[in-house]
N, C-alpha and C positions, 0 to 999 in steps of 0.2 A: 824599156829595159827588160831583159829576159827574166823569166820566172826562175831560171837556174841560179840566178844571183842571190836569192832569198834563202837563207840557211839557218838552222837553229830552231829549238822550241823555246819561246819566251813566255814567262808568266808575270802578271802584274801582282807585285807583293803589297797587298793592301795593309796599311797601318792606320791606326786611329789614336790620337794622343800619344804618339811614339810607342804604342803596343802593337805588336804584330798580330793580325787577325789569322785565326786558325785556317781559314780558307787558303791563305798563302801557301802553307806547308801541304795542304791536300793537292793543291795544284801543282806543286813541285813533284810530289809522289807520282802523279799521273804523267806529267811531263817526262819524267825519267823513263817510263814505259814507252812513251811515243818515241823519245829521242833514241832509245835502243833500236827500235825498229828502223829508224832512219840513219843510224850511225852518226849521231851528232850530239851537240851538248845542250844543257839547260841553262838558260839565263834568267835571272830574276831581276825585275825592273822595280826599284825602290824609289818611290817619291815622297818628299816630306822636308821637314826643317829639323836639323840636329838628330838626324836618324842613323848615323853611322853605327851606333851601338847595336843596330838590328842585323847588321850584315853577318856576323858569325853565326846567329841563328839560322839564317837561310842557308848558309854553307853546311851547317850540321844536318839540316834535313835534305840535302842533296843538291843543292844549286852548284853548278860548276862555275858560274860568273855571275857577279851582281853589278848591274849598272845603276849608280846612285845619282839621283837628281836632287841636290839639297839646295833649298832656296827659302828665304822667309815667306816668298809668295805661296809656298806650298805648306805652310804651317797647319792650316785648317782646310778641309776640303772644300774646293769650289771648282765648278765645272770647267771654266775657261782656262785657268793656269794649269790644271791637271791634264786636261785634254791637249792643250798645247805641248806640255812637257811629254807625254806618252807618244803623241804622234810624231814629235821631233826625234824621239828614240828610235821608233819604227823606221821613220825615213832615213835615219843615219845608219842603223845597223841592220836593217832589211831581214827581220826573221821570217822563216817559212810559216811558223805557227805562232799565234799570240792568244794566251788564255787569260780570262779575267773571271773573277768570282762573281757570281749572280747574286750579290748583295745589294743594299740599297745604293751604295756607291757604284759598284760595278755596273749595275743596270742603267746608270746614268752615264758613266764614263765610256763604257764599251761601245755602244752605238755611235756616240759622238765622235770617238776616235776613228771608228771604222769608216764613217763618212768622210772624214778628213783625209784619210789615207786611200780612199777610193777602193774599198774592198767590201765583202759582205760579212755579215755576222750571224751566227746561229745562236739564238738565245735559250738560256735555261737548259743546257744540255745535261743528260743523265749518263751518257755513255760516249767515249771517244776512243777511236782506234784508227791504225793506219791500215789502208787497204786499196783496192782498185775501184774506179768509178768510171762509168755506171756499173752497178753491181751485176746487172745482166745487160751487156752491150747488145744492140740491134745487129743484125747480120751485117757485115762489113763496116760496122760502126767502130769508132775509136774508143778504147779503154785506157784511161790514164792510170798510172801506178803511183804508189807512195802517196796517196791522197788522205787528208784528214777526213775520216767519216764521222759526222756529228749526229747523234741521235737525241732526240727530244720528243716528249709528248706533243701531239697536235689535236686540233679539233676538239678542244676541252678535255684532252686526256682519252679520247675515245680510240685514238690510234697512235702508233709510234712511227715517226719519220726519221729517216737517214738522210742527211743533207751533205753535200760537198761544195767546195768552191774551187773548181778546177782551173779557172782562167784568171784569177786575181790572187794577189798576195799582199799581206799575210792571210792565212786561213785563220779567221778569228771566231772564237766562241766565248760565251759566259757559261759558267758551270754552277750547278746548284750546290751550295755548301752542304757537307755531310755525305755527298755522294761518292767522292773520291777518297782513297785511303792514304794518309800520310805515312812516309816511311819512318822506320826507327832511326832516331837521331844518332849521328857519329859525333861523339864528342871530340873537339879539337879539330875537325875538319875545316879546311880553308878553301876559300873561293877567290879566283881572280876578281879584283875590284876595279872598276872604271867610274870615275867621277865625271859626269856629263853636264854641260852647261847649255841649255837650249835657247837661252836669251829670252827674258820676259819683257815684252812692251805692252804696258796696259792699254786696253781699248774699252769701249763702251759696254762690253759683256762682262767686265770684271765687277762682280758684285761686292759690296762691302759688308762684312759680317759685323753687326753692332754688338750682338750678345749671343752667348750660347747658353741655353737653359738645359741642363741634364736631369732626366726624370730617373730616379732611382727605382729600381724594380727588385722585388723580393722573390719574384718567380724563378724557380731553378730551371735550367735549360734541359728539356727533355732529350736533346741530342747527345748530352753526356751521360744518360742513363744506361745502366747495363741490363736492367729489367724494366720493361714497360707493360703496364696493364691498361690496355686502350679499349675505349667504349665507343659504341656507335648509337645510332637512332634506336636500335632495338633494346637498349638499356632501359628506355621508357620515360625516365624523369630524371632531373638533377639529384632528387633524393636517393634514388637508386645508385648513383655513383658512389655512395658511401661504401657499398659493398666492395666496389673495385678498389677504393682507397684502404680498406681493411686488407684485402689481398696484396696490394702493393706494399703496404707497411710490413706484413709478414716476411715478405720476400726481399725487403730493402730496395724496392724499386720506386718507380713514379707512375702517376696516372696520366694518360694522354687520351686523344680522342679523334674522331673523324670530322669532317667538315659540317655534317649534319648537326652535330652536337653544338658546335660553335654558332651556326645559324639560328639554333633554337635558344641560344643564350644560356646554355647550361655551364659552359666552361669558356674562359677566354681564348683567343686565338693562339696565345703562347703555347697552348697544349695541343695544337692541331698537327696531325701527321697527314702528309699526302702532297699532292701536286701543288696545291696553293697554301700548304703549310710548311712543315719541315720535314727533311729527309733523315730518317734514324736508322742506326745499325746496332741495336742492343743484342746481348747475348740470347736474351729471351723476349718474345713479343707476344702478349696475350690480345687476341683480337675478340672482344667480347660484344655480341650484338652488332657486329660490322658485317655487312653483306659483302664486302670485297670488290667494290668498284674500282676500275683501273686507276682512277685518280688517287685513291687511298693507298693501293697496292704499290704504286710507284714510289711512295715515300717510306715503305717498310719492307720491301721484298728481300733486301739484303741482310736482314735480321738472321742471326745464326740458327735460332729455332723458332719456329711460329706455331702457336697454340691457338686454334679457333673454337670458340663456343657459340653456338648458333642453333635456333629451333628449326631452321629450314636446312634440311639436308642437301638441297640443290644450290645453296648459296655459293657464289663464286670464290669466296674466301678459302673454301675447303681445297681449291685447286692448287693454292699456294702454300697451304698450312702443311707442316710436318706432322701434326697432331690434331685431330679434330673431334670434338664432342657435340652430339646432336641432342638438344634438350633445352628445358627452360633454364635460362641463366640465373633466375632468382633462386633456384634450388641448387644448381650445380656450383656457383661461386661460393656461396657461404659454406657448403660442404667441403669445397676444396680448401677454402680458407682455414676452416676447423681441423682438417686432416693435416695441413701443413704446420699449424700450430703445435700439434701434438708431436708431428714427426721432428720438428725443430727445437722442441722444449728441451 
């Protein structure tokens, strides 16, 4: 079958316990950009049981069409039935592009499905765009147009790779949560709805879920914060993070950290920003005692304003910062906190 028969930008609309995950709306936002360049439509694929109530939300965030696979086998996520359902949708409707969130579920589902439909998958993408491939074609070499160019950190974050899948369809990618921006919802917007039955036949890969134990977490999500006060190894000790907490409290923000802080056991991983942590987009991001390794920068460079405080004037963090202060953070942070208290009093 020719590649020209594959059309449209599809996203996997992840839901858990009939609650739509934010990554679904982020993927729709990016899919709309890609679809505009390709002059095509955006389709959300919704898998689950009794999930019809989620369709309108997908439409309001920009989906032109929603393919719903509703079956008791999909009530709780399991690899086999979900992979069968999504692979069946791809084989039936032949999307040009298929995007999946790089969540715990998506990182399991995406590669499994790509293998079944015999295509490639670029994992943990931080940027997607439509363009020509190869970027720099050799002399007399062929350059293909309207390809999905998928960008991700590689080699431990030490370089950035742009990858394409020119010879197979669909072009598949998993996308890091928090990287793409959701559109403003349009209340009352409607989408074409298709109910699809892929037919489930149990096999020895169907696991049986005996019990689900949910762990309640009191930790707030740093991805929702408008102001983040982030500390690195340079903060020196877990006790010194109290200075950062005081600054965050004055500003109504949250504390976050770099990977080194988590590895030292100073803060839980829930607070980590970076390639192996969370991607954040606050209005203001304080990088305090953070050198600015590319792995960390990948998780915060889209912040509106970046303020760096570091004693090393040559620290890479100053290359991405909007404002930089060179000096002893133990003196600067308390002084800044006090000045803000007086200003905001």
